[in-house]
C-alpha positions in Angstrom: 0.0 0.0 0.0 2.8 2.4 0.9 4.6 1.8 -2.4 1.4 2.3 -4.4 0.5 5.5 -2.6 4.0 7.0 -3.0 4.1 6.0 -6.7 0.7 7.6 -7.3 1.9 10.8 -5.7 4.9 10.7 -7.9 2.8 10.2 -11.0 0.4 13.0 -10.1 3.2 15.5 -9.4 5.8 14.5 -12.0 3.8 12.7 -14.7 5.7 9.4 -14.8 6.6 6.3 -12.9 9.4 6.1 -10.3 12.4 3.9 -10.5 11.8 2.8 -7.0 10.3 3.5 -3.6 12.2 3.6 -0.4 10.9 3.6 3.2 12.6 4.9 6.4 10.8 4.5 9.8 10.5 7.0 12.5 11.8 6.0 15.9 11.0 5.8 19.6 13.5 5.6 22.3 13.2 3.2 25.2 15.9 4.8 27.3 18.6 7.4 26.9 17.6 11.0 26.3 20.2 13.7 25.6 22.9 11.1 26.1 23.7 10.8 22.4 25.4 14.1 21.8 27.3 13.5 25.1 28.9 10.4 23.7 26.7 8.1 25.8 24.4 5.2 25.4 20.9 5.1 23.8 18.3 2.3 23.3 16.0 3.3 20.4 13.9 1.2 18.1 12.2 1.8 14.7 8.5 2.4 14.5 5.9 1.1 12.0 5.2 4.8 11.2 7.5 5.7 8.3 8.4 8.1 5.4 8.4 6.9 1.8 10.3 8.4 -1.1 9.3 7.5 -4.6 12.1 8.6 -6.8 13.5 8.6 -10.3 17.1 9.4 -11.4 17.9 12.6 -13.3 21.2 13.5 -15.0 20.9 17.3 -15.1 22.2 18.0 -11.6 18.7 19.1 -10.3 16.7 17.8 -7.4 12.9 18.1 -7.7 10.9 17.5 -4.5 7.3 17.2 -3.6 5.4 16.0 -0.6 2.0 14.6 0.0 1.9 16.6 3.2 2.8 19.9 1.5 0.4 21.2 -1.1 2.8 23.8 -2.5 3.7 22.0 -5.7 7.3 21.0 -6.6 10.6 22.4 -5.2 13.4 22.6 -7.8 16.9 22.8 -6.5 20.2 23.0 -8.4 22.7 20.6 -6.7 25.8 22.6 -7.8 24.6 25.6 -5.8 23.7 23.8 -2.6 25.1 25.3 0.6 23.8 25.7 4.2 21.1 28.3 4.2 20.2 28.1 0.5 17.1 25.9 1.2 14.6 26.4 4.0 11.5 24.7 5.2 10.9 20.9 4.8 12.9 20.8 1.6 16.1 21.6 3.5 16.2 18.0 4.9 16.4 16.1 1.6 18.4 18.9 0.0 20.8 18.7 2.9 21.2 15.0 2.3 22.2 15.6 -1.3 24.7 18.2 -0.1 26.1 16.0 2.5 26.4 13.1 0.1 28.3 15.2 -2.4 30.5 16.6 0.4 31.4 13.0 1.3 32.4 12.3 -2.3 29.3 10.5 -3.4 28.3 11.4 -7.0 24.7 12.4 -6.9 23.4 13.3 -10.3 19.9 14.5 -9.5 16.5 13.0 -8.9 12.7 13.6 -8.8 11.5 12.5 -5.3 7.9 12.4 -4.1 7.7 12.2 -0.3 4.8 10.7 1.7 4.8 10.1 5.5 2.6 9.0 8.4 5.2 9.9 11.0 3.6 12.7 13.0 5.5 16.0 12.6 6.5 17.7 15.8 5.8 14.7 18.0 9.4 13.8 18.7 9.3 10.6 16.6 12.2 11.7 14.3 10.1 12.6 11.3 13.1 14.6 10.1 15.5 11.6 10.3 13.0 9.4 8.5 12.9 12.0 5.7 16.7 12.2 5.6 17.2 8.4 5.6 14.6 7.7 2.9 16.2 10.3 0.7 19.7 9.0 1.4 18.8 5.5 0.4 17.0 6.7 -2.7 19.8 8.9 -3.9 22.6 6.4 -3.3 20.8 3.5 -4.9 19.6 5.5 -7.9 23.2 6.4 -8.7 24.6 3.0 -7.7 26.7 4.5 -4.9 27.1 1.8 -2.1 27.4 3.4 1.3 27.5 1.3 4.5 24.5 1.9 6.7 26.6 3.3 9.6 28.3 5.8 7.3 24.9 6.7 5.7 23.6 7.5 9.2 26.5 9.9 9.8 25.9 11.6 6.4 22.2 12.1 7.2 23.2 13.5 10.6 25.5 15.9 8.9 22.7 17.1 6.8 20.6 17.9 9.9 23.5 19.4 11.8 25.4 21.4 9.2 22.8 22.1 6.5 19.6 22.5 8.4 21.3 23.7 11.6 19.8 21.4 14.2 22.4 20.2 16.7 21.1 16.6 17.0 23.0 13.5 17.8 23.5 10.3 15.8 20.7 8.3 17.5 17.7 9.1 15.2 19.4 8.3 11.9 21.0 5.2 13.3 17.7 3.9 14.6 16.0 4.5 11.3 18.8 2.8 9.2 19.9 0.0 11.6 17.0 -1.2 13.7 15.6 -4.8 13.6 12.0 -5.8 14.2 11.5 -7.2 17.7 14.6 -5.5 19.1 15.9 -2.3 20.5 19.3 -1.0 19.3 21.9 -0.5 21.9 24.2 2.2 20.5 27.3 3.6 22.0 27.3 7.1 20.5 31.0 7.6 21.1 32.5 4.4 19.5 29.4 3.8 17.4 29.5 0.2 18.5 26.0 -1.3 18.3 24.1 -4.5 19.1 20.5 -5.7 18.8 18.8 -6.5 22.1 15.6 -8.7 21.9 12.6 -6.7 23.1 9.3 -8.5 23.4 6.9 -6.9 25.9 4.0 -8.9 24.5 5.6 -12.1 25.9 5.2 -10.6 29.3 1.6 -9.5 28.7 2.6 -5.8 28.1 2.8 -3.3 25.2 4.3 0.0 24.5 1.9 2.9 23.9 2.9 6.3 22.6 0.9 9.3 23.7 1.2 12.2 21.3 0.6 15.1 23.7 -0.1 17.5 20.7 2.3 20.0 22.1 4.5 20.6 19.1 8.2 19.7 19.5 10.8 21.7 17.5 14.5 21.1 17.9 15.4 24.3 16.2 13.6 26.6 18.7 16.7 27.0 21.0 15.8 24.9 24.0 17.5 21.8 22.7 20.6 23.8 21.7 20.9 25.4 25.2 20.9 22.0 26.9 23.6 20.8 24.6 25.7 24.0 25.3 25.2 23.5 29.0 26.5 19.9 28.8 29.5 21.0 26.8 30.2 23.7 29.3 30.0 21.3 32.2 32.4 18.9 30.5 34.8 21.7 29.9 34.7 22.8 33.5 35.2 19.2 34.6 38.2 18.8 32.3 36.8 15.9 30.3 36.0 15.4 26.6 32.4 14.6 27.1 30.0 13.7 29.9 30.3 10.1 28.9 33.5 10.0 30.9 31.6 10.4 34.1 30.1 7.2 35.7 29.3 8.5 39.2 26.6 11.1 39.7 28.5 12.2 42.8 31.1 13.8 40.5 28.7 16.6 39.9 29.7 18.1 43.3 32.8 19.4 41.5 30.6 21.9 39.7 29.8 25.2 41.4 26.7 25.9 39.2 23.7 24.1 40.5 22.0 24.1 37.1 25.0 22.4 35.5 25.1 19.9 38.3 21.5 18.9 37.5 22.2 18.6 33.8 25.2 16.4 34.4 23.3 14.2 36.9 20.6 13.5 34.4 23.1 12.4 31.7 25.1 10.2 34.1 22.0 8.5 35.5 20.3 8.1 32.1 23.4 6.3 30.8 23.2 4.0 33.8 19.5 3.4 33.1 20.3 2.4 29.5 22.7 -0.2 30.7 20.3 -1.4 33.4 17.5 -1.9 30.9 19.9 -3.7 28.5 21.0 -6.0 31.3 17.3 -6.8 32.2 16.4 -7.6 28.6 19.4 -9.9 28.3 18.6 -11.7 31.5 16.7 -14.9 32.1 13.6 -15.1 29.8 11.8 -17.0 32.7 11.6 -13.8 34.7 9.8 -11.6 32.0 7.1 -10.2 34.2 9.6 -8.9 36.8 11.8 -7.7 33.9 9.2 -5.4 32.5 8.0 -4.2 35.8 11.5 -3.1 36.6 11.8 -1.5 33.1 8.6 0.4 33.9 10.1 1.7 37.1 13.2 2.9 35.3 11.0 4.7 32.7 9.2 6.6 35.4 12.5 7.4 37.1 13.8 8.8 33.8 10.8 11.0 33.5 11.5 12.5 36.9 15.1 13.1 35.9 14.1 14.8 32.6 11.6 16.9 34.4 13.6 18.0 37.4 17.2 17.7 36.5 17.2 18.4 32.7 14.1 20.6 32.9 12.7 19.8 29.5 9.3 18.3 30.2 6.1 20.2 29.6 2.6 20.2 31.4 0.9 17.9 28.9 3.6 15.3 29.3 3.6 15.5 33.1 -0.2 15.1 33.2 -0.1 12.2 30.8 2.5 10.4 32.9 0.6 11.0 36.1 -2.7 9.8 34.6 -1.2 6.7 32.9 0.5 5.6 36.1 -2.7 6.0 38.1 -4.6 3.9 35.5 -2.2 1.0 35.8 0.8 1.7 33.5 4.0 0.0 34.6 6.0 3.1 33.7 5.9 6.2 31.6 8.2 9.0 30.6 8.5 11.9 28.2 10.5 11.1 25.1 12.6 13.0 22.7 14.3 16.4 22.8 11.7 17.9 25.1 9.3 20.9 25.3 6.7 19.0 23.4 6.2 15.6 21.6 5.3 12.2 23.0 5.1 10.2 26.2 6.2 6.6 26.1 4.2 4.2 28.3 4.7 0.6 29.2 1.2 -0.8 29.7 -0.1 -4.2 30.7 -2.5 -5.5 28.0 -5.4 -5.3 30.4 -4.7 -1.7 31.2 -4.5 -0.3 27.7 -8.1 0.9 27.6 -8.0 2.4 31.1 -4.8 4.3 30.4 -6.2 5.8 27.2 -9.3 6.8 29.0 -7.5 8.3 32.0 -5.2 10.4 29.9 -8.0 11.6 27.7 -10.0 12.6 30.7 -7.1 14.5 32.2 -6.7 16.5 29.0 -10.4 17.2 28.7 -10.5 18.4 32.3 -7.7 21.0 31.5 -9.3 22.1 28.2 -6.4 20.7 26.2 -6.6 19.2 22.7 -7.3 15.5 22.9 -4.1 13.3 22.8 -3.3 10.9 20.0 -2.5 7.3 20.9 -0.1 5.2 18.8 1.1 1.6 19.2 4.9 1.4 19.4 5.9 -2.0 18.0 9.7 -2.4 17.4 9.9 -2.5 13.6 12.4 -3.1 10.8 15.0 -0.6 9.4 14.9 1.5 6.3 14.7 -0.4 3.0 13.6 -0.4 -0.6 10.0 -1.5 -1.1 8.9 -3.8 -3.9 7.4 -1.9 -6.8 4.5 -4.1 -8.0 4.1 -4.4 -11.8 0.5 -3.1 -11.3 2.0 0.3 -10.8 2.9 0.4 -14.5 -0.7 -0.1 -15.5 -1.8 3.5 -15.7 -3.8 4.6 -18.7 -1.4 5.4 -21.6 1.7 4.2 -19.8 3.7 1.1 -20.4 6.9 0.0 -18.7 10.1 1.0 -20.5 12.0 -1.9 -22.0 14.9 -1.7 -19.5 12.9 -0.9 -16.4 13.7 2.8 -16.4 11.5 5.7 -17.4 13.2 8.8 -18.7 11.3 12.0 -18.9 11.7 15.7 -18.5 9.9 18.1 -16.1 
């Protein structure tokens, strides 16, 4: 269905059939917030919500972009003139990927790309990384440029950091490109070592539920950058290269500034929680109920840390956590960069309905927009989708002899 929808969008906007359709998922993060750019540990997983890119190769050095979520027609960009600041809005993300690929020595000749997505924008589910990764796969495969997934994640991150100007870490792109279904990805953001950790809450009678608080999250609004700057300043004052070098929260006593002490304490303890959750998941499968109860406790502990020490939570998130726990959730925490987005909850199967109801009632009592509930099933990584032959069967169109349609826009 996704391939058909993306190809139909391509046909409507560009008047032809794509060479292929690529999909990249959004991501959730079980544990480890604001640890990635501090060289620490994270434990994300890919979601079933994803971005698709239906694309065809061009040879004229131009990138033509359209989106099913943006009604403003087609963006046309000259690749030779690309530089940070030359493209703004949503088109900066795919344009930045083309720029970063070329900067890395990958010969990108141009493309027409139609984007479609069901990753909620502004919900902290890495809609930007999904867009970047779908574009990166499309451009590299169209031009036959093989790039290992880990390197492609770094290139997509550079697009976001240096072209778009958002100082994010490597977690989002890594989760989109490297995750496996039924697993969380343990990623060491300093060494980039990674491993797949089996994650099956259903086996313990539980499930993960995302609560989109409807408070829009925007990493470019300054709050995220300030937290990163505070962490860098704390590391400088402590004489270390990054906060990853600290393993004891007691080391924060060496900082005179109480705000910096709180920031460091969150990073140190969240790194510890990532490793604790990993140890629990790799433990005895015969103790699953206790495993997930303890993971729930750590989720709630992480929310307190993000709210009180890192100070990036927001009223809708705090209310959702409180209501979910009161209705029987095993644990809950805000997720993502902060100041808006989603809450991640670990819920017994029997408590799913009560949790949804309690959170909805809490929002209604405060006059807030009703929340959105999304299942969070650990899903597979970015990939090329099959392009069914039926996609060629549009009136007046036949498949080209060599499987490639050439046309001009």
